[in-house]
MITORTOR-181323 format. One record per residue (C-alpha): residue in three letters; x negated, y, z negated; residue number from 1; chain. Coordinates in pm, 1 decimal. Each point is the difference from the previous one (the first is absolute). Layout:
BEGIN
+--------+----------+----------+----------+-----+--------+
: residu :        X :        Y :        Z : num : chaine :
+--------+----------+----------+----------+-----+--------+
:    ala :        X :        Y :        Z : NUM :      A :
...
+--------+----------+----------+----------+-----+--------+
***
This chain:
BEGIN
+--------+----------+----------+----------+-----+--------+
: residu :        X :        Y :        Z : num : chaine :
+--------+----------+----------+----------+-----+--------+
:    unk :  -9912.3 :   2382.2 :   9426.2 :   1 :      A :
:    unk :    -72.0 :   -221.5 :    306.5 :   2 :      A :
:    unk :    114.6 :    107.2 :    345.7 :   3 :      A :
:    unk :    336.6 :   -130.0 :    121.7 :   4 :      A :
:    unk :     53.6 :   -176.2 :    332.6 :   5 :      A :
:    unk :    243.5 :    143.8 :    255.4 :   6 :      A :
:    unk :     33.1 :    -90.3 :    369.8 :   7 :      A :
:    unk :    189.3 :    214.4 :    249.9 :   8 :      A :
:    unk :     72.5 :     14.8 :    373.6 :   9 :      A :
:    unk :    -33.8 :    291.1 :    244.2 :  10 :      A :
:    unk :    184.1 :     -0.4 :    332.6 :  11 :      A :
:    unk :   -242.5 :    103.0 :    274.0 :  12 :      A :
:    unk :    107.6 :    321.3 :    174.8 :  13 :      A :
:    unk :    247.7 :    103.2 :   -272.3 :  14 :      A :
:    unk :    -34.7 :    276.0 :   -257.7 :  15 :      A :
:    unk :    -75.7 :   -155.3 :   -337.7 :  16 :      A :
:    unk :     34.3 :    116.6 :   -359.3 :  17 :      A :
:    unk :    -74.4 :   -183.5 :   -323.9 :  18 :      A :
:    unk :      1.8 :    134.3 :   -356.1 :  19 :      A :
:    unk :   -187.2 :   -152.8 :   -292.7 :  20 :      A :
:    unk :     72.7 :     95.4 :   -363.2 :  21 :      A :
:    unk :   -285.4 :    -39.3 :   -250.8 :  22 :      A :
:    unk :    121.1 :    -63.1 :   -356.3 :  23 :      A :
:    unk :   -165.4 :    -74.7 :   -333.7 :  24 :      A :
:    unk :     62.9 :   -307.3 :   -218.2 :  25 :      A :
:    unk :    313.5 :    170.3 :   -140.4 :  26 :      A :
:    unk :    143.6 :     39.7 :    353.2 :  27 :      A :
:    unk :    -54.3 :    378.2 :    -10.1 :  28 :      A :
:    unk :   -120.9 :    162.7 :    325.3 :  29 :      A :
:    unk :   -357.2 :    131.6 :    -26.8 :  30 :      A :
:    unk :    -74.5 :    359.6 :     99.3 :  31 :      A :
:    unk :   -234.4 :    -19.5 :    298.8 :  32 :      A :
:    unk :    -82.9 :    371.1 :     18.1 :  33 :      A :
:    unk :   -372.4 :     41.0 :     88.6 :  34 :      A :
:    unk :    -24.5 :   -366.6 :    109.1 :  35 :      A :
:    unk :    -71.6 :   -124.2 :    351.6 :  36 :      A :
:    unk :    171.7 :   -306.9 :    146.3 :  37 :      A :
:    unk :   -148.0 :   -211.0 :    277.3 :  38 :      A :
:    unk :     87.2 :   -315.3 :    187.6 :  39 :      A :
:    unk :   -299.9 :   -190.5 :    133.7 :  40 :      A :
:    unk :     94.7 :   -275.0 :    246.1 :  41 :      A :
:    unk :   -193.7 :   -255.0 :    206.2 :  42 :      A :
:    unk :    167.2 :   -136.3 :    312.7 :  43 :      A :
:    unk :    -10.8 :   -366.9 :     94.5 :  44 :      A :
:    unk :   -287.7 :   -155.5 :    194.6 :  45 :      A :
:    unk :     66.6 :    -73.7 :    368.2 :  46 :      A :
:    unk :   -123.7 :   -263.2 :    243.8 :  47 :      A :
:    unk :     46.7 :     39.3 :    374.5 :  48 :      A :
:    unk :   -167.8 :    -90.7 :    331.2 :  49 :      A :
:    unk :   -212.9 :    211.5 :    234.2 :  50 :      A :
:    unk :    185.7 :     27.0 :    330.9 :  51 :      A :
:    unk :   -286.2 :    115.3 :    226.7 :  52 :      A :
:    unk :   -373.2 :    -31.8 :    -63.0 :  53 :      A :
:    unk :   -201.1 :    317.8 :    -60.9 :  54 :      A :
:    unk :   -370.8 :     80.6 :      5.1 :  55 :      A :
:    unk :   -109.3 :    287.9 :   -226.5 :  56 :      A :
:    unk :    339.1 :    169.8 :     -7.0 :  57 :      A :
:    unk :    179.8 :    172.5 :   -285.4 :  58 :      A :
:    unk :    343.9 :    -98.7 :    133.7 :  59 :      A :
:    unk :    137.9 :   -352.6 :     11.6 :  60 :      A :
:    unk :    327.1 :   -146.3 :    123.0 :  61 :      A :
:    unk :    168.3 :   -248.5 :   -236.2 :  62 :      A :
:    unk :    295.5 :   -230.8 :     54.1 :  63 :      A :
:    unk :    186.8 :    102.0 :   -316.8 :  64 :      A :
:    unk :    -84.5 :    333.1 :   -168.2 :  65 :      A :
:    unk :    267.7 :    -22.3 :   -272.2 :  66 :      A :
:    unk :   -153.7 :     75.6 :   -336.0 :  67 :      A :
:    unk :   -324.4 :    154.0 :    129.1 :  68 :      A :
:    unk :    -26.5 :    341.9 :   -163.7 :  69 :      A :
:    unk :   -247.3 :    288.2 :     24.6 :  70 :      A :
:    unk :   -254.9 :    -41.7 :   -279.1 :  71 :      A :
:    unk :    -13.6 :   -379.8 :     28.6 :  72 :      A :
:    unk :   -336.4 :   -163.6 :     75.3 :  73 :      A :
:    unk :    -85.9 :   -302.2 :    213.4 :  74 :      A :
:    unk :    -39.0 :   -315.5 :   -211.2 :  75 :      A :
:    unk :    -69.2 :   -260.9 :    269.0 :  76 :      A :
:    unk :   -177.4 :    -75.9 :    220.3 :  77 :      A :
:    unk :   -304.4 :    130.2 :   -188.4 :  78 :      A :
:    unk :    -72.3 :    356.5 :    103.2 :  79 :      A :
:    unk :   -124.9 :    310.4 :   -174.0 :  80 :      A :
:    unk :    216.4 :     21.3 :   -317.2 :  81 :      A :
:    unk :      7.2 :    378.1 :     31.3 :  82 :      A :
:    unk :    200.3 :     -7.5 :    324.2 :  83 :      A :
:    unk :    351.6 :    120.6 :    -75.7 :  84 :      A :
:    unk :    318.9 :     47.8 :    198.7 :  85 :      A :
:    unk :     55.0 :    364.6 :     92.0 :  86 :      A :
:    unk :    317.9 :    -38.5 :    210.2 :  87 :      A :
:    unk :    251.5 :   -258.5 :    118.8 :  88 :      A :
:    unk :    208.4 :     78.1 :    308.6 :  89 :      A :
:    unk :    213.2 :   -286.8 :    125.9 :  90 :      A :
:    unk :   -248.5 :   -288.5 :     53.2 :  91 :      A :
:    unk :   -310.5 :    221.9 :      5.8 :  92 :      A :
:    unk :   -209.9 :     19.0 :   -316.3 :  93 :      A :
:    unk :   -257.3 :    280.5 :    -16.8 :  94 :      A :
:    unk :   -301.2 :    -57.7 :   -225.7 :  95 :      A :
:    unk :   -254.8 :    229.9 :   -163.8 :  96 :      A :
:    unk :   -286.6 :   -173.7 :    187.7 :  97 :      A :
:    unk :    -50.8 :   -225.1 :    300.9 :  98 :      A :
:    unk :     34.2 :   -379.5 :     -9.2 :  99 :      A :
:    unk :    -52.6 :   -288.3 :    242.0 : 100 :      A :
:    unk :    276.8 :   -261.7 :     -5.1 : 101 :      A :
:    unk :    110.0 :   -279.3 :    232.7 : 102 :      A :
:    unk :    356.4 :    -49.3 :    123.8 : 103 :      A :
:    unk :    196.4 :   -245.3 :   -214.2 : 104 :      A :
:    unk :   -211.7 :     52.4 :   -312.2 : 105 :      A :
:    unk :    193.3 :      1.9 :   -327.7 : 106 :      A :
:    unk :    -58.0 :    325.3 :   -186.0 : 107 :      A :
:    unk :     93.7 :     98.6 :   -355.9 : 108 :      A :
:    unk :     57.2 :    340.9 :   -153.4 : 109 :      A :
:    unk :     -2.7 :     95.8 :   -367.3 : 110 :      A :
:    unk :    289.6 :    180.2 :   -154.9 : 111 :      A :
:    unk :     -2.0 :    378.9 :     11.1 : 112 :      A :
:    unk :     29.1 :    216.6 :   -310.4 : 113 :      A :
:    unk :    292.3 :    239.7 :    -42.2 : 114 :      A :
:    unk :     10.1 :    275.1 :   -262.9 : 115 :      A :
:    unk :    302.1 :    206.6 :   -104.1 : 116 :      A :
:    unk :    -73.1 :    259.0 :   -267.9 : 117 :      A :
:    unk :    200.7 :    272.5 :   -170.5 : 118 :      A :
:    unk :   -294.3 :    229.3 :     81.7 : 119 :      A :
:    unk :    102.0 :    -14.7 :    368.7 : 120 :      A :
:    unk :     64.7 :    337.9 :    161.8 : 121 :      A :
:    unk :    103.4 :   -120.0 :    349.1 : 122 :      A :
:    unk :    368.6 :    -82.6 :    -47.4 : 123 :      A :
:    unk :     33.4 :   -100.4 :    368.1 : 124 :      A :
:    unk :   -179.3 :   -325.6 :    -94.2 : 125 :      A :
:    unk :    170.8 :    -64.4 :   -333.6 : 126 :      A :
:    unk :     94.7 :    161.6 :   -330.1 : 127 :      A :
:    unk :    -64.3 :   -144.2 :   -344.6 : 128 :      A :
:    unk :    192.3 :    213.7 :   -246.9 : 129 :      A :
:    unk :    -42.2 :    -20.4 :   -377.9 : 130 :      A :
:    unk :    257.3 :     97.0 :   -264.7 : 131 :      A :
:    unk :    315.3 :     85.1 :    195.2 : 132 :      A :
:    unk :    134.9 :   -144.8 :   -323.6 : 133 :      A :
:    unk :   -199.3 :   -120.0 :   -304.1 : 134 :      A :
:    unk :   -237.3 :   -283.9 :     84.6 : 135 :      A :
:    unk :     97.3 :    -12.5 :    365.8 : 136 :      A :
:    unk :   -225.3 :    -48.6 :    303.4 : 137 :      A :
:    unk :    164.4 :     13.7 :    343.5 : 138 :      A :
:    unk :   -178.3 :   -111.0 :    316.9 : 139 :      A :
:    unk :    151.7 :    136.2 :    322.4 : 140 :      A :
:    unk :   -119.5 :   -136.8 :    334.6 : 141 :      A :
:    unk :    124.1 :    159.3 :    324.1 : 142 :      A :
:    unk :    108.5 :   -228.2 :    285.3 : 143 :      A :
:    unk :   -308.7 :     92.8 :    204.2 : 144 :      A :
:    unk :   -223.6 :   -132.9 :   -279.2 : 145 :      A :
:    unk :    185.6 :   -328.6 :    -46.5 : 146 :      A :
:    unk :      6.5 :    -46.2 :    378.2 : 147 :      A :
:    unk :   -381.5 :    -20.7 :    -12.2 : 148 :      A :
:    unk :     11.9 :   -287.1 :   -253.5 : 149 :      A :
:    unk :   -119.0 :   -268.4 :    240.7 : 150 :      A :
:    unk :    -53.2 :   -268.0 :   -265.5 : 151 :      A :
:    unk :    203.0 :   -277.0 :   -165.9 : 152 :      A :
:    unk :    -73.2 :     79.4 :   -362.5 : 153 :      A :
:    unk :   -233.2 :    188.8 :   -232.3 : 154 :      A :
:    unk :    -93.4 :    -74.5 :   -360.8 : 155 :      A :
:    unk :     11.3 :    317.5 :   -209.0 : 156 :      A :
:    unk :    -76.3 :    153.5 :   -339.4 : 157 :      A :
:    unk :    175.8 :    306.2 :   -142.4 : 158 :      A :
:    unk :   -236.8 :    194.6 :   -227.3 : 159 :      A :
:    unk :     39.4 :    309.5 :   -214.1 : 160 :      A :
:    unk :   -298.2 :    226.1 :    -55.8 : 161 :      A :
:    unk :    -10.0 :    253.5 :   -283.8 : 162 :      A :
:    unk :   -158.4 :    341.8 :     25.1 : 163 :      A :
:    unk :   -148.9 :    -66.3 :   -344.6 : 164 :      A :
:    unk :   -354.0 :   -144.5 :      3.7 : 165 :      A :
:    unk :    -40.6 :   -357.5 :   -124.8 : 166 :      A :
:    unk :   -381.6 :    -12.0 :    -16.2 : 167 :      A :
:    unk :   -271.8 :    247.6 :    -87.7 : 168 :      A :
:    unk :    -85.2 :      9.0 :    370.9 : 169 :      A :
:    unk :    348.0 :    141.8 :     65.1 : 170 :      A :
:    unk :    155.8 :   -307.2 :    162.0 : 171 :      A :
:    unk :    380.9 :     26.3 :    -16.5 : 172 :      A :
:    unk :    214.8 :   -240.6 :   -199.0 : 173 :      A :
:    unk :    154.1 :   -236.7 :    259.6 : 174 :      A :
:    unk :    262.7 :   -266.7 :    -55.3 : 175 :      A :
:    unk :    151.5 :   -252.6 :    241.4 : 176 :      A :
:    unk :    373.2 :    -12.5 :    -69.1 : 177 :      A :
:    unk :    132.4 :   -202.8 :    292.9 : 178 :      A :
:    unk :   -122.3 :   -244.3 :    262.3 : 179 :      A :
:    unk :    156.2 :   -221.7 :    264.4 : 180 :      A :
:    unk :     59.2 :    -43.8 :    369.5 : 181 :      A :
:    unk :    143.5 :    239.9 :    257.1 : 182 :      A :
:    unk :    162.0 :   -196.3 :    283.9 : 183 :      A :
:    unk :     66.2 :    161.9 :    336.8 : 184 :      A :
:    unk :    321.5 :    -79.8 :    185.0 : 185 :      A :
:    unk :   -111.6 :     42.5 :    362.8 : 186 :      A :
:    unk :    215.5 :    184.1 :    246.8 : 187 :      A :
:    unk :     69.0 :    -99.2 :    359.1 : 188 :      A :
:    unk :   -236.8 :    178.1 :    236.9 : 189 :      A :
:    unk :    139.0 :    275.8 :    221.1 : 190 :      A :
:    unk :   -196.3 :    106.6 :    306.6 : 191 :      A :
:    unk :    250.7 :    243.9 :    151.2 : 192 :      A :
:    unk :    -70.5 :    371.0 :     31.7 : 193 :      A :
:    unk :    348.6 :    146.8 :    -49.1 : 194 :      A :
:    unk :     81.7 :    151.2 :   -336.8 : 195 :      A :
:    unk :    309.7 :   -158.6 :   -149.2 : 196 :      A :
:    unk :     78.8 :    286.4 :   -237.0 : 197 :      A :
+--------+----------+----------+----------+-----+--------+
***
């Protein structure tokens, strides 16, 4: 059965929960015991401008950092394709290696990959729970995680992986059941230091 398309929106900085129910052709929920669920997402590409020139530095200042995520790589201008973003703090982008760039140069960044798997053990980042009820998969994202979603959208696939081997080499049986786009509803920035709650 081909994967279905489903788009959804996450509000940045808010706790988020979504439940998917996997059913067979007869509309009966499928027992997912021993299966693993995973969402693989790729954030949108970003173009921005270098604010200040740098000579062999691993930090650059950009005019608009929105959408630049750790794990993204520089696409343009031509640099070492293995240079990736390790951190973004306000307008400062930290890279895995040094670059030389002139002020005013347009610079592009690839999308970053995100992975949410039911094999996760660090529930402070997210939880992906299988079989609260037959066929169900529930993704729970704490507010701190969604607050770090500094991108406009990400294209995703939702896969299920069986513990049963599919090949003689032991590769698991994997099926894509859902795909689509995750849109991020950005929040207004808050720079104060007082806790409101």
